[in-house]
N, C-alpha and C positions, 0 to 999 in steps of 0.2 A: 644595420639592425642586428641586435643580438639574436642568436639562434634560439628557437623555442625548444625547450628540453622536456622530455617526458620523465619527470622526477619520481614516477611510481616504480621504476625498474631498478632493481639492485644490480649494480655493475660489479660489486665485490661482495662476497658473502663467505664467511667461514663457519664451519660446523664442528663444534666440540674440538677445536684445534688445540693439540697438546704437543709439547716438545720436552723430551727428557734427554739429558746428556750426562754420561758417567754416573747414572743413578740420581742426578739432581733434576728436579722438575722445574723447568724455566717458566713455562706457561701451562695452564691447565684449562681445558674445555672452554676456550675463548670463542665467542660467537660475535661476529662483526657484520653489520649490514650497511653498505655504502650505496646510496642512490646515485643514479646517473646524473651528471651535471652539478653535483654539490661539492662543497669543500668540507671535508671530514677532519676534525681535529682530534688527534689521538693523544690523550694526556696521561701522564703518570710520572712519578718520581723516577730518578735514575735507578736502574736495576729492576724496574717494575715489569719489564717484558716487552716494551714497545719495539725495540730493535729486533728481538727474536721473532715477533709476529711479522714484522715487515720483511725479514729475510725469508720467511715462508711464503709470503705473498708474492715475492719476486723469484721464487724457486731456488734461492741460494741455499736454503736449508729445506730438508724434507720433514714433514710432520712425523712425530712418533705415532700419533693417531689423529683422527679427524681429517677434514678435507678443506680445501680452498676452492671456491668457484669464482672464476673471472669471466665476465661477459657471458654468463650462463653455462660455461664449460668447467668441468672439474679439472683442476691443475694436475698434470702428471709430469714425470721427468722428461717427456718428449713434447711438451706443449710449446714448441718453438714459435708457431704462428701467433699464438695468444700473447706471448711475451713481446713480440714485435709491436704490439699495440700499446706498450707501456713505456714510460720513462721513469727513471728512479735515481735517488741518491740514498745509499744505505751507509750509515756511519760517515766516514770522511771520504770525499771523492778522490780517486787516484788518477794520475795522468802520467804520460811520458814526459818527464821533467825537462829533457834536453830539447824537446820539440816545442814549437810555439802553440799558443792557445788555438789559433786558427787551424794549424796542422792536426792538433788533437781532435778538433771537431770534424775536420774533413775525414780523418781516419774512422771516426764513429759513423759517419754517413756511409762509408764504404762497407763497414761491418754490418750495418743495418740494411744495405741495399737501397739507400734513399738518395735519389739524385734529383734534387729540385734546385734550380738556379738561385743563387743569392741567399740560400737558406742559412749558410754559415754566417754571412755578414749580418743577416737579419737577427740571428740569435745573439751575436756579439753586441749588436747595437741595443737590443732590448735589455741586456744586462750591463750596459755601460762599459763594455770592454773593447769597443771598436778600435780605439787608439792603441790599446795594449795587445791587440790580436796577434801581432807579429813578433812579440817578445817571447823568449823562452819561458815556459811555465815555472822553471826554477827561480825566476826573478819575481814571481807573483807573490803578493802578500797572502796571508791566510784568508782574508775577506775576498780577494780577487779569485783565489782558487775555488772558494765556495760559490761565487758568481759563475765561474766557468762550469762548475758542476751542474748548476741549474740550467745554464745555456745548453749543455749537452743533454740534459734530461728533457728539455722542451724542443730540441733541435728538429726532431723528425715528426713534430706535431702529433704526439701520442694522444690516445683517447683517455688514458689514465696516467696520472703522476703519483708516484709513491715516494715521499720525501721525508727522510729521517733527520730531524733538527736542521732544516734548510737554512736558517738564519744564523747559524753558528759562525762567529768571527766577523759578523757585520756590525757596523756602528748603527745608532738609531736612525740616521737618515737612510742608510742602506736597507735596514729592516723595513722601513716604510715603503721604499721603492719596490722591494720584493713583494710586500703585502699587496700593493697596488697591481703589480704584475699578475699575481695569482688571481686576484679578482677579475682582471681583464681576460685572462685565459679561460676562466670559468664562464664568464658572462658572454664573451664574444665568440669563443671557439667551442664552448660546450665541453671543455675538458674537465673530467672528474679528478679531484685532488685529495689525496690523503696526506696530512701533515702531522708528524709527531713533534711534540714540543713539551718543554717544562716551563715555558714562558706563557703563563695563562693569559696575559693581556694581549699577546699576539694572536692567540687562537680565538679569544673572545671577539676580536675586532673583525675577523673574516669568516669564521666557521659557520656553516649551516647546522651541522650536527657535531656533537662531541661524544667520544667514547673514553671512559675513564678506566684505566687498568692499574692495579696495585697488587704487589706480591704475586704476579703471574695470573691474577684472576680479573676477569672483566667485571667491574663494579656496577657500571651504569652506561647506558647508551640513550642519549636524549637530545632533542633539537634545541638550539639556542632560543628559538621562539618560546618553547615550553618553559625554559629557565626564566626568560624575561617575564612571562605571564605569571609565574608563581613566585617571582621575587617579592619579598615582603619589604615594604617601605617602613622605616622606623626613624625615631629621633635618637641621635647619639648625644650623650651628655658625658663630659669629662670633668670630674670633680676631685677634690682632695680626699674627701671622706665619703666612700660609697655606702657605708653602713648608715650614716646619718641621712644621706640623700635617699636611700631606699626606704628608710622610715618615713620620710616626708611624703614620698610618692604613694606608699601603701596606706599610712594612717591618716595623713592630712588631706591627701587628694583622692584616696579610695581607688587607686589604680592597682590592677592585678596583673596586667599583661606587660611585664617588663623583665629584663634579665641583667644581672651584673656580669658583664663580659670579662672583666679583669679587675685588677686592683684599683683602677681609676675610672673605668668606663661602664656606663649603664646604657642599655638599649631599651627604649620605650616603644612597644608595638601597639599601644592603645590609640586607635584612630581619633578618639575624642579629645586627646590632649595635644595642644599646639605648643610651639616653642616659647611663645610669649607667656602663656599660662604656666608652663613648667618653670621658666626663668623666674617669674614673679614669686611662685610658691617656694622655690628653693632659696631665693634671696631673702624672703621674709622670715625664713627659718635658719638664717645664717649659714647657708651652704655655699661655699666658694665654688664658682663655676669657671673652669678653664676654657671649655668649649661647649657649645650646644648647636646642633644643626640637623637637618634632614639627610638621611642616607637611604640607600637601597642595597640589597645583597648582590654581590658580584659573582662572576664565575669562580673566583678564588674562594669566596665563602661557601659556594656549593661544593667545590672540590674538597675543601676541608671537612665538610659534613660527611662526604662519602668515604674519604680515606682516613680521616682522623689524624692527618698529619700534613705538614707543609710540603711544598715541592722543593726537592733538593736540586741545586744547580750544579 
């Protein structure tokens, strides 16, 4: 049975977190709230400040100002015991290349003081690396190294995972496997997970809460449930002539709640108008329709509203 989690408790919280290097402000006054037992998707374009924040969460970088609270304690340069409760991947995972994947994980157990029988085998198996466990890491592909990094992060059964772009280098099947693994770790073991990504569909499919950062500023923190509830359903129409189509919608049908999205697309938000009625009216007025169908706003639509730009890969 999955563990029952008290999701009212913040396991991670930052307060006015700011980082300045060589006079350049990387992030400013970032406030994050991550509840125990949830998957938190940290979204933003490259260069937005995601990795900077994650380095401060894991004590790799010290804040210029502001604080990080983990498990109810303020993070300090000597917070060794708190950090033992975490697993992480920041940027690209590094290993001793001449050693095998298994040996790298065994070394990590020694470093962490974690001695649980079969834990290394179990981690390798969960990430599909059992057969490659005795190969030198220098022979691993990029995707295999990324899997090994995740295996190392979860090896000691942490309470908190902080993962910076964990699906980099994985093919679609591998991404799905990792996505399913994260869900299982969260639901069955109660592990709290923070995932940064620029792949909106990946975050949308697993996150409970998202935080959007752009140009070093926290733009919004919102639950996926709230986004779903406020998503607006609309009918999308793709036509050759949007001016003519807009005239028909406004003057012939009396619709007011619609928007010309681009040179060929119109979105109709009026709940009284159905696709059949719209198709008939446009056809009777000689408007050629390339597509008409019902849509709803996605996380990508929401992201674009907040940042005013697309996600750079």
